[in-house]
ChimeraX commands (.cxc) that place a marker at each C-alpha (Angstrom):
marker #1 position -0.26,8.29,-15.11 radius 0.5
marker #1 position -1.96,7.08,-12.13 radius 0.5
marker #1 position 0.57,5.06,-9.97 radius 0.5
marker #1 position -0.31,1.70,-7.72 radius 0.5
marker #1 position 1.96,1.12,-5.14 radius 0.5
marker #1 position 2.70,-2.37,-3.18 radius 0.5
marker #1 position 4.20,-5.69,-1.61 radius 0.5
marker #1 position 4.10,-8.87,-1.67 radius 0.5
marker #1 position 5.77,-11.98,0.86 radius 0.5
marker #1 position 7.59,-14.85,-0.50 radius 0.5
marker #1 position 7.42,-17.62,2.82 radius 0.5
marker #1 position 8.94,-20.73,2.94 radius 0.5
marker #1 position 8.53,-23.80,5.05 radius 0.5
marker #1 position 10.66,-26.36,6.03 radius 0.5
marker #1 position 9.41,-28.64,3.34 radius 0.5
marker #1 position 10.48,-26.13,0.39 radius 0.5
marker #1 position 7.20,-24.96,-0.45 radius 0.5
marker #1 position 5.88,-21.50,-1.34 radius 0.5
marker #1 position 3.20,-20.32,0.77 radius 0.5
marker #1 position 0.28,-19.16,-2.67 radius 0.5
marker #1 position -3.11,-17.69,-2.46 radius 0.5
marker #1 position -5.77,-17.61,-4.59 radius 0.5
marker #1 position -8.61,-15.88,-5.50 radius 0.5
marker #1 position -12.48,-16.88,-6.03 radius 0.5
marker #1 position -13.42,-17.19,-9.21 radius 0.5
marker #1 position -10.24,-18.09,-10.51 radius 0.5
marker #1 position -7.48,-20.97,-11.00 radius 0.5
marker #1 position -4.21,-19.14,-10.68 radius 0.5
marker #1 position -2.49,-18.28,-8.16 radius 0.5
marker #1 position 0.44,-15.75,-6.56 radius 0.5
marker #1 position 2.92,-15.19,-3.59 radius 0.5
marker #1 position 0.37,-13.22,-0.70 radius 0.5
marker #1 position 0.75,-9.16,-1.56 radius 0.5
marker #1 position -1.18,-5.99,-1.85 radius 0.5
marker #1 position -1.49,-1.78,-1.80 radius 0.5
marker #1 position -0.19,0.35,1.02 radius 0.5
marker #1 position -2.35,2.31,3.11 radius 0.5
marker #1 position -1.74,6.05,3.02 radius 0.5
marker #1 position 1.23,6.56,6.46 radius 0.5
marker #1 position 1.93,2.88,5.30 radius 0.5
marker #1 position 5.67,1.18,4.63 radius 0.5
marker #1 position 6.40,-1.24,1.73 radius 0.5
marker #1 position 7.73,-3.38,4.51 radius 0.5
marker #1 position 4.41,-2.82,6.78 radius 0.5
marker #1 position 2.07,-3.48,3.80 radius 0.5
marker #1 position 3.54,-6.84,3.26 radius 0.5
marker #1 position 4.06,-7.74,6.82 radius 0.5
marker #1 position -0.42,-6.50,6.94 radius 0.5
marker #1 position -1.13,-8.12,3.80 radius 0.5
marker #1 position 0.63,-11.98,4.53 radius 0.5
marker #1 position -1.28,-11.90,7.65 radius 0.5
marker #1 position -4.44,-10.31,6.49 radius 0.5
marker #1 position -4.68,-13.16,3.09 radius 0.5
marker #1 position -3.02,-16.41,4.42 radius 0.5
marker #1 position -3.24,-15.78,8.54 radius 0.5
marker #1 position 0.91,-16.47,9.63 radius 0.5
marker #1 position 2.28,-13.65,11.33 radius 0.5
marker #1 position 5.20,-13.11,9.61 radius 0.5
marker #1 position 8.61,-11.24,10.03 radius 0.5
marker #1 position 10.75,-9.73,6.87 radius 0.5
marker #1 position 14.31,-11.71,6.37 radius 0.5
marker #1 position 15.48,-9.63,2.92 radius 0.5
marker #1 position 14.27,-6.98,0.42 radius 0.5
marker #1 position 13.96,-9.36,-2.75 radius 0.5
marker #1 position 13.66,-6.44,-5.39 radius 0.5
marker #1 position 11.40,-4.28,-6.79 radius 0.5
marker #1 position 9.16,-4.64,-10.02 radius 0.5
marker #1 position 8.31,-1.87,-12.19 radius 0.5
marker #1 position 5.30,-2.77,-14.68 radius 0.5
marker #1 position 2.76,-0.59,-16.75 radius 0.5
marker #1 position -0.70,-2.26,-16.37 radius 0.5
marker #1 position -3.74,-0.87,-18.22 radius 0.5
marker #1 position -1.58,2.01,-17.67 radius 0.5
marker #1 position -1.36,2.16,-14.49 radius 0.5
marker #1 position 2.65,2.89,-13.25 radius 0.5
marker #1 position 2.63,-0.60,-10.60 radius 0.5
marker #1 position 5.22,-1.11,-8.08 radius 0.5
marker #1 position 5.82,-4.18,-6.44 radius 0.5
marker #1 position 8.68,-4.56,-3.49 radius 0.5
marker #1 position 9.30,-8.47,-2.90 radius 0.5
marker #1 position 10.20,-9.85,0.09 radius 0.5
marker #1 position 11.69,-12.86,1.89 radius 0.5
marker #1 position 9.74,-13.41,5.11 radius 0.5
marker #1 position 9.37,-16.40,7.50 radius 0.5
marker #1 position 6.53,-16.97,8.93 radius 0.5
marker #1 position 6.21,-18.31,12.92 radius 0.5
marker #1 position 3.20,-19.62,14.57 radius 0.5
marker #1 position 0.42,-21.08,12.78 radius 0.5
marker #1 position -2.30,-19.86,10.90 radius 0.5
marker #1 position -5.19,-18.17,11.53 radius 0.5
marker #1 position -7.40,-18.77,8.24 radius 0.5
marker #1 position -7.50,-15.90,5.78 radius 0.5
marker #1 position -9.04,-12.83,7.26 radius 0.5
marker #1 position -8.68,-11.16,4.03 radius 0.5
marker #1 position -11.14,-7.29,4.46 radius 0.5
marker #1 position -11.50,-7.46,0.22 radius 0.5
marker #1 position -13.15,-10.47,0.61 radius 0.5
marker #1 position -10.68,-11.68,-2.73 radius 0.5
marker #1 position -8.78,-14.70,-1.53 radius 0.5
marker #1 position -10.51,-17.76,-1.53 radius 0.5
marker #1 position -7.68,-19.77,-0.25 radius 0.5
marker #1 position -4.16,-19.89,0.92 radius 0.5
marker #1 position -2.04,-22.91,0.59 radius 0.5
marker #1 position 1.84,-24.22,0.37 radius 0.5
marker #1 position 2.67,-25.49,-2.43 radius 0.5
marker #1 position 5.62,-27.69,-3.73 radius 0.5
marker #1 position 8.45,-27.22,-6.46 radius 0.5
marker #1 position 6.82,-29.29,-8.71 radius 0.5
marker #1 position 3.28,-28.51,-7.68 radius 0.5
marker #1 position 4.31,-24.66,-8.76 radius 0.5
marker #1 position 5.78,-25.59,-11.90 radius 0.5
marker #1 position 2.33,-26.80,-12.90 radius 0.5
marker #1 position 0.23,-24.45,-11.62 radius 0.5
marker #1 position -1.45,-21.19,-13.09 radius 0.5
marker #1 position 0.28,-18.11,-11.87 radius 0.5
marker #1 position -1.55,-14.61,-11.83 radius 0.5
marker #1 position 2.13,-13.67,-12.31 radius 0.5
marker #1 position 4.09,-16.05,-14.54 radius 0.5
marker #1 position 6.67,-13.86,-14.03 radius 0.5
marker #1 position 6.98,-14.09,-11.33 radius 0.5
marker #1 position 7.60,-17.76,-10.81 radius 0.5
marker #1 position 11.70,-17.74,-11.83 radius 0.5
marker #1 position 11.59,-15.74,-8.73 radius 0.5
marker #1 position 10.29,-18.55,-6.29 radius 0.5
marker #1 position 12.39,-20.58,-7.98 radius 0.5
marker #1 position 15.91,-19.15,-7.32 radius 0.5
marker #1 position 14.50,-18.55,-3.74 radius 0.5
marker #1 position 13.90,-21.86,-3.23 radius 0.5
marker #1 position 17.41,-22.97,-4.80 radius 0.5
marker #1 position 18.52,-20.62,-1.90 radius 0.5
marker #1 position 16.56,-21.79,0.22 radius 0.5
marker #1 position 17.76,-25.49,0.34 radius 0.5
marker #1 position 20.93,-25.14,-0.83 radius 0.5
marker #1 position 21.25,-22.86,3.07 radius 0.5
marker #1 position 20.04,-26.03,4.78 radius 0.5
marker #1 position 22.82,-28.27,2.64 radius 0.5
marker #1 position 25.19,-26.09,4.01 radius 0.5
marker #1 position 23.89,-26.27,7.66 radius 0.5
marker #1 position 23.42,-29.74,8.03 radius 0.5
marker #1 position 26.91,-30.48,6.49 radius 0.5
marker link #1:1,2 radius 0.2
marker link #1:2,3 radius 0.2
marker link #1:3,4 radius 0.2
marker link #1:4,5 radius 0.2
marker link #1:5,6 radius 0.2
marker link #1:6,7 radius 0.2
marker link #1:7,8 radius 0.2
marker link #1:8,9 radius 0.2
marker link #1:9,10 radius 0.2
marker link #1:10,11 radius 0.2
marker link #1:11,12 radius 0.2
marker link #1:12,13 radius 0.2
marker link #1:13,14 radius 0.2
marker link #1:14,15 radius 0.2
marker link #1:15,16 radius 0.2
marker link #1:16,17 radius 0.2
marker link #1:17,18 radius 0.2
marker link #1:18,19 radius 0.2
marker link #1:19,20 radius 0.2
marker link #1:20,21 radius 0.2
marker link #1:21,22 radius 0.2
marker link #1:22,23 radius 0.2
marker link #1:23,24 radius 0.2
marker link #1:24,25 radius 0.2
marker link #1:25,26 radius 0.2
marker link #1:26,27 radius 0.2
marker link #1:27,28 radius 0.2
marker link #1:28,29 radius 0.2
marker link #1:29,30 radius 0.2
marker link #1:30,31 radius 0.2
marker link #1:31,32 radius 0.2
marker link #1:32,33 radius 0.2
marker link #1:33,34 radius 0.2
marker link #1:34,35 radius 0.2
marker link #1:35,36 radius 0.2
marker link #1:36,37 radius 0.2
marker link #1:37,38 radius 0.2
marker link #1:38,39 radius 0.2
marker link #1:39,40 radius 0.2
marker link #1:40,41 radius 0.2
marker link #1:41,42 radius 0.2
marker link #1:42,43 radius 0.2
marker link #1:43,44 radius 0.2
marker link #1:44,45 radius 0.2
marker link #1:45,46 radius 0.2
marker link #1:46,47 radius 0.2
marker link #1:47,48 radius 0.2
marker link #1:48,49 radius 0.2
marker link #1:49,50 radius 0.2
marker link #1:50,51 radius 0.2
marker link #1:51,52 radius 0.2
marker link #1:52,53 radius 0.2
marker link #1:53,54 radius 0.2
marker link #1:54,55 radius 0.2
marker link #1:55,56 radius 0.2
marker link #1:56,57 radius 0.2
marker link #1:57,58 radius 0.2
marker link #1:58,59 radius 0.2
marker link #1:59,60 radius 0.2
marker link #1:60,61 radius 0.2
marker link #1:61,62 radius 0.2
marker link #1:62,63 radius 0.2
marker link #1:63,64 radius 0.2
marker link #1:64,65 radius 0.2
marker link #1:65,66 radius 0.2
marker link #1:66,67 radius 0.2
marker link #1:67,68 radius 0.2
marker link #1:68,69 radius 0.2
marker link #1:69,70 radius 0.2
marker link #1:70,71 radius 0.2
marker link #1:71,72 radius 0.2
marker link #1:72,73 radius 0.2
marker link #1:73,74 radius 0.2
marker link #1:74,75 radius 0.2
marker link #1:75,76 radius 0.2
marker link #1:76,77 radius 0.2
marker link #1:77,78 radius 0.2
marker link #1:78,79 radius 0.2
marker link #1:79,80 radius 0.2
marker link #1:80,81 radius 0.2
marker link #1:81,82 radius 0.2
marker link #1:82,83 radius 0.2
marker link #1:83,84 radius 0.2
marker link #1:84,85 radius 0.2
marker link #1:85,86 radius 0.2
marker link #1:86,87 radius 0.2
marker link #1:87,88 radius 0.2
marker link #1:88,89 radius 0.2
marker link #1:89,90 radius 0.2
marker link #1:90,91 radius 0.2
marker link #1:91,92 radius 0.2
marker link #1:92,93 radius 0.2
marker link #1:93,94 radius 0.2
marker link #1:94,95 radius 0.2
marker link #1:95,96 radius 0.2
marker link #1:96,97 radius 0.2
marker link #1:97,98 radius 0.2
marker link #1:98,99 radius 0.2
marker link #1:99,100 radius 0.2
marker link #1:100,101 radius 0.2
marker link #1:101,102 radius 0.2
marker link #1:102,103 radius 0.2
marker link #1:103,104 radius 0.2
marker link #1:104,105 radius 0.2
marker link #1:105,106 radius 0.2
marker link #1:106,107 radius 0.2
marker link #1:107,108 radius 0.2
marker link #1:108,109 radius 0.2
marker link #1:109,110 radius 0.2
marker link #1:110,111 radius 0.2
marker link #1:111,112 radius 0.2
marker link #1:112,113 radius 0.2
marker link #1:113,114 radius 0.2
marker link #1:114,115 radius 0.2
marker link #1:115,116 radius 0.2
marker link #1:116,117 radius 0.2
marker link #1:117,118 radius 0.2
marker link #1:118,119 radius 0.2
marker link #1:119,120 radius 0.2
marker link #1:120,121 radius 0.2
marker link #1:121,122 radius 0.2
marker link #1:122,123 radius 0.2
marker link #1:123,124 radius 0.2
marker link #1:124,125 radius 0.2
marker link #1:125,126 radius 0.2
marker link #1:126,127 radius 0.2
marker link #1:127,128 radius 0.2
marker link #1:128,129 radius 0.2
marker link #1:129,130 radius 0.2
marker link #1:130,131 radius 0.2
marker link #1:131,132 radius 0.2
marker link #1:132,133 radius 0.2
marker link #1:133,134 radius 0.2
marker link #1:134,135 radius 0.2
marker link #1:135,136 radius 0.2
marker link #1:136,137 radius 0.2
marker link #1:137,138 radius 0.2
marker link #1:138,139 radius 0.2
marker link #1:139,140 radius 0.2
view
């Protein structure tokens, strides 16, 4: 069976919004992600893909999970990371020319959006909850 390995980055800003991307000719949103290139680690892939698809430089905070599934007969392994951005976005610069838009989405918007990977919503909400709990703890 053919296989594909990729990485995805979950980035949450100070306003408790998640960085999401949308492809051309699609109404569905996803977290920035893409395939690991030859000689690249999943962590390096995550940082590169977020930069290409959103324009933000990010650093990895921690690995969250590894999702394994079969899509159209291809064994797919995706590494999910929690990332923090630094600086401002330089704009979408996707060499694959797939990303039409990058935007910050609130918890309310996340629940209403059409998702490319609906199974990711639970993880996104969990990460938002963790971030809010951390802020609450730090402000006590």
